[in-house]
C-alpha positions in Angstrom: 0.0 0.0 0.0 1.4 3.4 -1.0 -0.8 5.2 1.6 -1.3 8.8 0.5 2.0 9.3 -1.4 2.1 9.2 -5.1 5.0 7.5 -6.9 7.1 10.2 -8.5 10.1 10.0 -10.8 13.2 12.1 -10.4 12.1 14.1 -13.4 8.7 14.8 -11.7 10.5 16.0 -8.6 12.8 18.3 -10.7 9.7 19.8 -12.4 8.1 20.6 -9.0 10.2 23.7 -8.5 13.3 22.1 -7.0 15.5 23.5 -9.8 18.1 20.8 -9.8 19.2 18.5 -12.6 17.6 15.0 -12.9 20.9 13.3 -12.3 21.4 15.3 -9.1 17.9 14.5 -7.9 18.5 10.8 -8.7 21.6 10.8 -6.5 19.6 12.5 -3.7 16.8 10.0 -4.0 19.3 7.1 -3.8 20.6 8.6 -0.5 17.0 8.8 0.8 16.4 5.2 -0.3 19.5 4.0 1.5 18.3 5.8 4.6 15.0 3.9 4.4 12.8 7.0 3.9 11.7 6.2 0.4 11.1 3.1 -1.7 11.5 2.8 -5.4 9.8 0.8 -8.2 11.1 0.5 -11.7 8.6 1.2 -14.4 10.1 0.7 -17.9 12.7 3.4 -18.2 11.6 5.3 -15.1 12.3 4.7 -11.4 9.3 5.9 -9.3 9.8 6.9 -5.7 7.3 6.9 -2.8 7.6 7.5 0.9 8.3 4.2 2.7 4.9 3.0 3.9 6.6 1.4 6.9 8.0 4.6 8.3 7.2 5.2 12.0 4.4 7.8 12.3 6.7 10.4 13.9 9.3 10.0 11.1 6.6 10.2 8.4 5.2 13.4 10.1 8.7 14.9 10.1 9.3 14.2 6.4 5.9 15.5 5.5 6.5 18.7 7.5 9.8 19.2 5.8 8.2 18.8 2.3 5.4 21.2 3.3 8.0 23.8 4.3 9.5 23.6 0.8 6.3 23.2 -1.3 3.4 24.2 0.8 0.5 22.0 2.2 -0.4 20.6 -1.3 2.9 18.7 -1.3 1.9 16.7 1.8 -0.3 14.5 -0.4 2.6 13.7 -2.8 5.7 13.7 -0.6 8.9 11.7 -1.9 
């Protein structure tokens, strides 16, 4: 179950006002994956990222709060 997070590609994240290259975003997402904060799923040529559904509630709330600071409350529904 993906809960309320939508799977996003590195390209999607770059297009959401982060203003970084896709290769840089991919490296950052790999770091988040290694930390256990996100999971990934390969979909043809894309790798889609979602918040790890097994995150403890306090950790998930912290990640969602950080995303909301950067993107506003709308981003909480699609945090990655």
